[in-house]
C-alpha positions as CSV (number, residue, x, y, z in Angstrom):
1,M,138.7,58.6,160.4
2,I,135.4,59.8,158.9
3,H,132.1,57.9,159.3
4,E,128.6,58.7,158.2
5,G,125.8,57.7,160.5
6,I,122.6,58.6,162.4
7,Y,123.0,61.3,165.0
8,G,120.7,61.6,168.0
9,Y,120.3,64.7,170.2
10,Y,120.0,65.0,173.9
11,Q,119.5,68.2,175.9
12,G,122.5,68.7,178.1
13,P,124.7,68.9,179.9
14,T,124.5,65.2,180.5
15,Y,126.1,61.8,179.8
16,E,124.0,59.0,178.6
17,T,122.6,56.4,181.0
18,K,122.8,52.7,180.3
19,S,119.1,52.7,179.3
20,E,119.7,55.5,176.9
21,I,122.6,53.6,175.4
22,R,120.2,50.6,174.9
23,F,117.6,52.9,173.3
24,Q,120.2,54.2,170.9
25,K,121.3,50.7,169.9
26,K,117.7,49.6,169.4
27,Y,117.0,52.6,167.0
28,K,120.4,52.3,165.3
29,I,121.6,55.7,166.5
30,D,125.4,55.8,165.8
31,A,126.3,58.9,167.8
32,A,124.5,61.4,170.0
33,G,125.3,64.8,171.3
34,M,124.1,68.0,173.0
35,S,124.8,70.3,170.1
36,T,124.9,70.2,166.3
37,I,121.1,69.6,166.0
38,P,119.8,72.8,167.7
39,E,122.5,74.9,166.0
40,S,121.8,73.5,162.6
41,N,118.1,73.9,163.0
42,E,118.4,77.5,164.0
43,A,120.7,78.2,161.1
44,I,118.3,76.5,158.6
45,L,115.4,78.5,160.0
46,K,117.4,81.7,159.2
47,G,118.1,80.5,155.7
48,I,121.7,79.6,156.3
49,K,123.2,76.5,154.4
50,V,124.6,74.0,156.9
51,I,127.3,71.4,156.8
52,A,127.8,69.7,160.1
53,L,130.8,67.8,161.4
54,S,130.8,66.2,164.9
55,V,133.7,64.8,166.8
56,I,133.0,61.8,169.0
57,T,134.6,62.3,172.4
58,N,132.7,59.7,174.4
59,I,132.3,56.2,173.1
60,L,129.2,54.6,174.6
61,K,129.7,51.3,176.3
62,E,126.6,49.9,178.0
63,N,128.6,47.6,180.3
64,D,131.4,50.0,181.1
65,S,132.2,50.0,184.8
66,E,133.5,53.6,184.8
67,P,131.0,56.4,183.8
68,A,132.1,59.0,181.3
69,S,134.0,61.9,182.8
70,H,134.2,65.5,181.6
71,E,138.0,65.2,181.8
72,S,138.2,62.3,179.4
73,V,135.8,64.1,177.0
74,I,138.0,67.2,177.0
75,K,141.1,65.1,176.5
76,N,139.5,63.3,173.5
77,A,138.4,66.6,172.0
78,K,141.9,68.0,172.2
79,A,143.3,64.9,170.6
80,A,140.8,65.1,167.8
81,S,141.3,68.8,167.1
82,V,144.5,68.1,165.2
83,N,142.7,66.0,162.6
84,L,139.6,68.2,162.6
85,N,141.8,71.2,161.8
86,K,143.3,69.3,158.8
87,I,139.9,68.4,157.5
88,L,138.5,71.9,157.9
89,S,141.5,73.5,156.2
90,V,140.8,71.4,153.1
91,L,136.9,71.6,153.3
92,I,136.4,75.3,154.0
93,P,138.1,76.6,150.8
94,Q,135.9,74.3,148.7
95,L,132.7,75.7,150.1
96,N,130.9,78.4,148.1
C-alpha cells in the first residue's frame, strides 16, 4: 500500500521515545526515519534529481508496552522488500 504524507527526520541510530511520538502527532508528522532526508539533501546539493520512497518498518504506538526492537524492524523490512521490488521494477524504467 502506498501513502503520501509528512516525513520527519531524526539522527540515529535511535527509536522514538513516547514524547517524540506525541510531538510527531502534534505536528501531524506521518512517518519519521534516520535516512532519506540527509541522502536526498546531499543529492540535491550535487544537482541530482531525487525521488524518494520510504518503507515503514516500525509503527509508532505511544502506549505500546513493548519498545521497538531491531529484530522486528529487520523482519518488517524483509517482508516489505517483495512489494518494494515490484514497485521499483515498474517505476525505474519510467524515469528519464
